[in-house]
N, C-alpha and C positions, 0 to 999 in steps of 0.2 A: 504493498499499499505505500502510495506516495502523498506527502503533503499533508492534507487534513486526515484526521482519525475518523473512523467509522462513526464513534460516537459522535463526533462533531457535526458531520454531515447528515447524519440520521435525526438528530435532536436539536431543534431550534429554539426549544423552550423547555424548562424544567418539566412541565406536565404534558407536554404536548407528544401525542402518539404518531408514529410514522403512518403516513398515508399508505394504503395498498396500491395507490396509483402514482405514476411519475410521468410528466409530460417529456416530450421528445428534447425540448430546449434545456430542461432539468438534466436529463439524463446525459446530453452531450456536455453540459458543463461539469457534471460530477465526474466524468470519465477523464477529465483532465487532472482531477486530483487523487482519484484512486483508482484501485482495479476493482471492476464489477464483472461478474460472471454474466453473460447474456444467454439465454436459453430460448431457442426457437421451438415453438410448439404448434407451427402451423398443421393444420389437419382438415380432412373432409370425411364426415362418417359416410358418405356414399362412395368415397374415393381413397381408401386408406393408404395408398401409396403417394398421394398427392403431395403432402406436407415435406417428405422426405426428398421426393424429386425436386421440389422448389429449393429446399434447403442445399442440396448438392449443387444446384446451379447457381444459386445466389442467395446470400444471407447477410447479416448485420456482421460486419467483421468481427471475428473472435468467437461467435456464437456458436453453442454446441446444440445439438437437435435431441430432443425428447418426443417419443412417438406416443400418442394417446393409447392406443392399444397394446403395443410391445413394451413399452417402458412405464406408462402411467396406469395400466390396468392389468389385472391378473387372469387368469383362466376361467372362463366361464363355466359354471357348474349348475346344479339343480337350483341351488339358492344363491342369493348374493348379487343377482342383478346381472345387467349385460356389460357393465364396466366397473367390475369389483376392483378393490384396492390389489394392488401388486404385493408379492411376497416382500415384505419390508427390508429382509436382510439382502434381497437382491436389488431392490431399489435404492437402497442405502450405498450398495457396492457402486451402482452406476453414478449416484452424485459424487462420490469420492473420485471415480475415475474421470468425471468431468471436471475436477479441480474445485468441488464445492463443499467447503466444511461448515461448521456450525457459524462461524463468523463471516463467512464469505456474503457480501452483498450481492444479491441475485435480482436481476430484471427480466421478467419472462415475456414475450410477446407472441401472438399468432397474426392470423390474416385481418384483425379488425373485429372479428366476432366476439371477443373477450371470454368465450367460454372454455377455450382449450389453455390459455394462458392462466385463466381463473383457477382451473382445476389444478394446474402445477403449483400454483402459489398457494392454494389451500393446503395441498398435499405437504409442502413443506411447513407451513405452519402447523400441520397436525403432528409432523414430526418433532416440532419444537424449534424450528428455525424462525429467527426475529427479524430477518432483514431481507426480505422477499418483497417484489413489487411487480406490478404489470406495467407495461408500457402502454399507456393511453393512445388509442388510435392504431396501435400494433405497427406491422411492418408498412403499410401504406404511409402512416405518419412519418415514419422513419426516411423513406425515400422522398416524400415531400419536402420534408426538411434539409434535404442533401446530405444526410448521413452516410458514412463509408460503408459500402457492402463488396463482398467478393465471394468467390466459390471455394476458398482455400478450406481445409479441413483442420482445425486446431487441435493441439495436443497440450495438456496442461499436467503439471505435476500432482500426483495423487494427493488429496487431502484426507483428512479423518473427521467423519460425521458422526456424532453419537446421537443416536436416536433416543428421544425422550416424549412420548406420544402425548399429545394433549387431549384428552377425553372431553373435555368441555367443548369441543368444536365437532365432535363426530356423535351422531344419533345413530344407535344400533337398531336393528330390526325390533329387539325386545323392548326398547324404549318407545318406539313408534306404537307397537302393538298395545302397550299399556296406555298410552295416550288415547288411542282408539276406544279401549276399553273403558277408560274412567272419564275421558275428555276432561281433563283438569282445567280450570280457568287460567291457570297461569302460563299455559302453552298455547302456542299458535302454529298449526302446520300449514305451511305454504307450497301449494303446487306452482312450480315455475314453467309449465308447458303452455302451449297455445290453448285458447279458450275451447277450441273445439274438441281437443283432446281431453282436457279437464272435464267438459261437459258430457263427454261420451259419445258425441255425435259422430267422430270418425276416430280411427285408430290405425294408423300406417305402419306401426312398428310392433308394438305388444299384441300378445294374442287376446287380451281382455280390454274393453273401452271403459273409461270412467276414470274415477280418482278414490285416493284413500279418504275413507268417511272423515267428516267434519274439516277437511282441508280447505282453505280459502285459495282464490287463484290470482297470481300476480306474473304475467308473462316475464321471462327472463329478459327478452331483448328490448321490453319497454324502458329498460334503464340504460340504453345505449343507444345513441344517435349518430349517425354518419361514422361509426366505427369507434366512438369515444364513449366512456362512461359520462352520465349526466354529472353535473355538480353534487355535491353533499346535500346543497339546499333542495335541488330538483328531486334528489332520492328521498330525502325525508317527507316532500310532497307526495311522492308515490306510495309511500307506507304510512300516511296520516292516520288510517283507521286502526293502525296497530299501536299496541302501548310498548315503548321501548324499555319498559320494566318487565315486560314477558320474556320468557323464552320461546325464540323462533326456531322452528324446525323447517328447512328448506329441502324439498325433493323435486325431481323431474322425472324423465323417464329411465335413466341410468347413472344419474349423479355426475353429469357432465354441464349441462346447461343450468342445473341449479346454483353451481359454484358462482356464476356473475351475480345472482341475487343474495348469495353469502356476502359477496364483495360490497355490494351497493347497500345491503344493511348495515354493515360494519361502518361504512363511509358515512352512512345516515346517523350514526351515533348508538346504534343498537349493540349492547355489550353482549348479550346472552343469545349467540346465534349458531345453530348446528346444522351440518349437512349430512343427509341421510344417503349415504354413497349408494346402498343398493337400490333405492328410490322404487318408483312405481313397478319396475320390472321384478323386484324383488318381493315386493308386497304380493303381487299376483301369483308368484311361484308356489305360495301357500294355498292350496285350493279352499281351504276353509275360511279363508279371508274376505270380508265383505268388501264389495265395490260400489261407489256411490255414483249417480249420474244426475245431471241437471237438465230438466226439460225446457 
């Protein structure tokens, strides 16, 4: 690390928390003062090879690539959903080989969707990492700003990453099941999918249409405009009907597009936010579970 210390660059006030988002101009400036590991998370659910092909052709200089299904997800089983968490020991090794340790400042980007970079940053947070951010606007914003790109594959010295999982940001199936059975007032379940899927009008991916009982609906990309996350104030307006003293559990189809809602809620000032990684695809894998629909 050169010049400024990590603590200096991350903390501008004694009680101010680091935003999960970083603008292109902020990243360009920060890179002059310190080493930052850039992670390319570009991906298309309909074309799994898309992101890696684009990365191999061109990426932010020095960036490493993490694939949603090969690196950020584990094998699909009977339960656990379509994008379960990977084996944490294997993921930890991949982080270390990419030169990412516990104190490495990390900035992740995708194609501007926000979902794939959010998944990566949430995962780092779950593993106890405190210095990960999303490049707001993704790769398109970097290109517009004239940031340096190339097709070189970087190599970094292996780092040490100690995993200390944070259970306060992960909602398990058992926890969601308990919520549905008791429907406690102190918890809000938030479905992040499109309204038509939430209502059960159509379901293009999963075998059952509808939503987890008692869940509210707030589509994930309503918090993103022109490839960038809305401001904290705008996010608070989105979630105005929710109490920030309540615990919020976000889910989607498979735990990927719910991640931007996790980020948006945190930016809006919600402290108790959890991601149900298995999401709806895990919920319906248990045949006895009820599924709700809206007419």
